[in-house]
N, C-alpha and C positions, 0 to 999 in steps of 0.2 A: 488323487488327492481324496475322494472320498472313502478310501480305506482308511487314511490318516484321520479322518473325521470321526471314523467309527472306533479307532483306537483311542482317539481323545475323546470319551463320551462324556467324561466328567467335567463339569465347569471349569474353564482355565481363567486364573486369577493372575491379572495383569496389574503391575504398577508401573503408570507412565509418569515420566517426570519431563517438564519441561516449563521454562518460564514465561511463555508465550500462553495467555489464556486461549487465543484461537487455536492454537495447536492442540491445545488440551481437548478443546471441544470437537475439533476435527477426528480425534482419536476416538471419542464417545460416540461419535456416529459411526465410525469404522467397526465398532466392537459394539455396538448395539445387538442385543439378542441372549437366548437363554445359554449359550454354548461359552459366555463370556461375562467375566467380573470385572470391571476396570475400575481401580482405584487410582486417582490422579493427586499429583505432587508439584507445587511450583517452584521448589527448589530442592538441592541435594540435601540440605539439611532435614526439611520436612520430610522427604523420602526417607531416610536413615530411621527417622523417629518412628515413623508406620512400619518399615522393617523389623523394628525392634517390637512391634505390638501385634503383627500379623503376618503368616506366612504367605509365600506369592510364589508363583510357578515361572512367571516371567516378568523381569525387569526390564523395560523400553526407555530408554534416556536418551535426551539431546545432547549434544556435544558440548555446543556454546552457552553455557550459564553463568551468571554472575556469580562472585563468591566460591563457588564448587562446580567445576565443570564435568560433563559425564564421565571422562576418564578418572577422576578422583572420586566422584560418587561410586563409579562401578567397583573401584579397589576397595573401598570402604565397604561396601555389600556384602564383598568375600568372607568379611569378620562374621557378619550377622547370619547370613541366608547363604554359605558357599554353593547349595545345590540348586539355585534358581538359576534359570537361565537367562544370559544378559544378551541384550540385542542394542546397538549403539546406531542414533538416526546422526547422521553427519553430512557435511557438504563435502565437496571433492577439495575445496581448499583447505580444509582440517587435515592435510595429510599426516603431519608430525602427532597431532593429538590422537588421531585414529591408531596409528602405532604404537601410541604409549599406552592408548584404551586395552589393546590386543596384549602388550605385555604385564600391564599392572593391573587391570580389571578382568583379565581372562574373559574377554566378549565372546560370545558364540557367534553372532553374526553382526554385520555391520550393512546400513541401508543408506543410500543417499538420499536426501531431500530434494526435490518433493517426491514422496513415494507414491506407487500404486496402491490404491486401497485394497484390491483383491489379491495383489502379490503379500502385501502386509499381512493380512490374515492368514493366508496360504504358509507363510515362514512360522506366525505365531503357533499355528496348529501343528506343524513338524516339529517346533521346538518343544511343544507341549507333551507330543508322543515321546520324545527323546527323555524329556523330564521324567515320564512314567516308568519308560523301560530302562533308563541308566545303564545303557549298553556298554559304555566305557567310564573309567575313572575321570574325574576332574582333572586328573593330573595328566592323564594319556591325551584328554581333549588340548589341554594347556601346551602340551610339548607338541602337537599335531600344528595349533594354530600359531605358536611362535615360531616354527620351521617357515612357515608360510611367509612370515613379515617381510622378507627380501622381496619375494614376488608382489604382496601388497603396495610396498612402497614403490616399486618401478611401475606397477599397474595406476595407481592413483597419480604418481607424476605426470604420466602419459596423458591421463584422462583429465587431469586438472588444465593441462595446456590447451585441450581442445575444448574443455568445457567453458574454461574462461571467455575464449572467443565464442562460442556459440551464445553463451550468455549475454555477451554485450550486443550481438546482434538481434538476439531476440528481445531485448530491452528495449533497443533502438527502434525496432519495428512496433512493440506494443506502444511505446509512446507516440509515435505518428500516428496509429490507429487511433489511441485516444484522443489525438487533436483535432484527428477528421472528424470523428464522432462529435467532439466539442464544436467544430465550426458548423455543422450541420444544425445541432441544437440551436446554435447563437443566429442560424440565418432563418430558420423557423420561427423561433421565439424573440421577435426584435428587441435589440438592446442598442445603446448607442455604442459606436466603436471605440473599443479598446476598454469597455467595462468588463469583461471577464479576465482580460489582462491585468487589471488592475487589483480586481478581486484576489487572483492569484498571487500577485508580488506581495499585497497585503498581508494575506493571509501567511505565506512562508515568512515575512519580516516577522510576523507575531510570533511563529514556531521558533523563530531563531533568538527573538527575544527571551521566550520562555525556555530557552536552552534544551528544545525537545530533541530526541535523538534524529540523526540524519534521515533514518528510515521513517520515522513517524511524521516527519517535516514533507517527505516526498509523498506518502499516502495522502497527506492534507492537500498538496499541490495538486493531486489526481481528483480528488473530490472538488476542488474548487473549478478545476477544467470541467467538469461534468454537471456542475451544479444545476445546469438547467434542463438536463436530459429529461426529467419526468414531466416538465411541461408539454414534451410532445404526446403525452397521454392525455392533457387536457382538451375539450373542444377547443375550436378554432375562435370561439368568441373571447374565452377566458385567456387563451394563450395571447391574443393581441392585445388585449385591455390594460390599461395600467392599473397596478393594485389599487391605488388609491381611489378609484371609479367604481370598484366594485362594491355591491351589496354585501350585507353582513353573510348571508347563506353563499354567498358566490365566492366570498374571501375564504370562507372554511373549506370549501372544495379546492380552491386555488392554493392553499398554505399546505396541501397534502403533495405538492409537487415533488417535494423531497422524498417522502415515503414512495411514491411512484418510480422516481429514478432508482432507488434502491433496490426496487424489485427487479428494476430492468437488468441491475448490475450483478444481483446475487449469483445468478447461476454459473458467472463468468469466473473461472479458477483466478485466484489472485487480485482481483477487485473487492472481496467480502469486506475489508476495512474502510476503505472509501465508499462502500454501499451503507455500511453501519454509520459512517459520519453524514452522508445526506439524509438518511433516514429522520435523524431528529435535527434537520437545520432550522426548521422552523418553530422548534419547543422554546416556550418562554420559561425563565428561571423561575416564576412565581407560581409554576404549574398549569397555566391557562393554554397551554398549547395542544395541537392535535392529539399527541398520546399522553398529555397530563404528566411527562415527567417534571421535576423539578431541582433546581439547584445544580449541584455537581452529579446528579444521577444523569444529567444531560452530558454526553461525551463532551471533552475538551475541545476538540477539533471542530464539533458541530456549533459549539458556542463561539469560537472565533470566526468559523465561516458566517454566523448570523450577522456578526457585527460588522464584516467587510461588505457581504451582500447589500446590507441595509443602509451602509455609508453609502456606496457607488448610486443605490435607487434614491436615496435622499438629494444626492448630488446632481441627479440626472431628472429629476421631476418625475419619478415613477412612485414613489412610496409618497409623497405629497404632491399637492397640484402644481406648485412653482419649486422648480429647481433649488436648492438652497447651497448657499456658498459653504465652505469648508468648515468654517467656524460656525455657522449656524446649525450643520450638520453634525456637529461634535456636541451642540449644545443639547441637539434632540435627544444623541444616544446617551447623555448624560442624564438626562430628564427621567428616561426609563430604564436607566440602569437599578438593577435589583426586583424590575418587573419584567421585561421583556430581556434584558440583556444580563450577563454576569458582570457586576460591579466592579470588581479590582480588574478584570480583562477590558472592561471599559474605558477606565481611567488610563490603563496602559496603553489602549489603540488611540485614545484622543492625544496622548502625549507622541505617540510615534507619527500621527498624522499632522501634528504641529510641527515635530521636527522633518518631517518631510518637505514641508512647504517653505523650510527656509533653507533647504539643502539643495545645489544646484551643482552636480558634478559636471566635469569637463566631459563632454562626448568622446566616446571610445568606439564610435563608429560613425560609418559615413553613407549617406544616400547617395546612390547611383542610379543613373538612366540604365534601362533593360541593355541598350547597345554597347554599354560600357562594362558590361560584365566580362570576365575573364576566368579561364581555368584556374584553379587553387585556391579562388576566392572564397573566403568562410563567411555564411550568413549570419549576422548576429542578431537577428530578431525574425521571428516567425512572419511569414510572407503571407498575407491574407487580402483575398480579392474584395471589391468595393461590397460585395454581396455576403461578405464575410465566410466565404469559402476558403478552407486552409489548403494553401498551394505547396509549401515549402517550409520546413523545419529549422528552428534556429541551430545553429551549429553545422548544417549541410555544409559541405565542401563542393564548389561547383565544378562540374567537367562538362564537356561538350554535349552530353547526352543530356543533362538538366538544363542547360542554357537553350538547347532547341526544343525541348518542350516548354521552357518559360516563353519563349518566342513564338512558338505555336499557338499556346494559350491566348496570348495578347493579340495575335492577328485574328483569332476568331472572337476576341471579346476586348475591342478596343476599349481601355480605361488608363486611368493613371494607376500605377503600381508601384508603392511604396517599397524600394528594396535597400536596405541596409547591409553592409559589411564590414567587416572590423578595418579598421584605420590602416594598421600595419599592411593589410593586404591589397590597398588601393594603390599602392605606387606613391610617389612624389606628389606632394600637392602642386597645383598649376600656380605659378607667379601671375 
């Protein structure tokens, strides 16, 4: 590859197109340096405008974008800069779109997300060399790629089936790991039982009311699960104290726990967005928070979390000396709307709280004793010990191995354990 870099001695001009700002930021980090000049666009239309204004060596486009997808953009780019090398970033689930891009957009490479940074740089360098040499005509390359479409289709079909299974298993493992970390943080940073669960459910309900994308709601859920993580970095006195009892200087230090949690999460791939939400958790909309962000410069998810966390703190006697009723806690939030809290979000959240107070759904699950557990039962709620240790994830299907582990744990740690399973899995009710 060093020979290729020598051949591509001139600066390689890249136009990267993706509707997600985080992806563009990641690409800017990948192509930081004197060998590359990266220009970004957040849509196909914006990218076509930039193509008309200046030349590029490489066009690097995401496949899934609103209004104009990657295949359409690359096909349109042929009319403006036919000699540019075209690379498509795609998922294995984008099989048909990838084949269409090869046919219509004459892509020279396609890469699966998530990419390997060094591999991506090497491919860009290789494509830049080919751009310089122009060893074969675009038409020849097009014919070569077109002849490979059948092989690509078969390969993607096979890989997508394996990748789908692998992705599902990895997501399940990641969610379990996050819940274990959350349980540890909750154990070391005492809060009343059910505190974090209510922060999670209220935050997700707000996300749904605001019609946020499912992906964003899931990221908000992860941030809510881990909101106490940064408190582990505080000294024991601060960690174990109730916020209302702290001095002004102590409170300034304490309110940085969201930033500390973000610092812990930042190196972990896939958790950068939840980390971003945690970093701004304790900002005030009037600009008096730790980082002095104001109004809508504070991320929406952070403003939602601030409301849901503070409501639970008010309801449990952490933020004020005596625990407040739901109505009094709502009045408190409204009092500080426009100062600490986003005014519009506060009104929406108060309406949600009052709606929840009048809503009593029929139970869809049932509490069972440990000796009543059977193969095939589906756990309907996370199983957590009295000490806050996460034991079993909601949605787990019980088998003899899991039942044996729970039985062994209870034998070593005698305690009452709330085990809920789906009602349809418990068999007929006893008369």
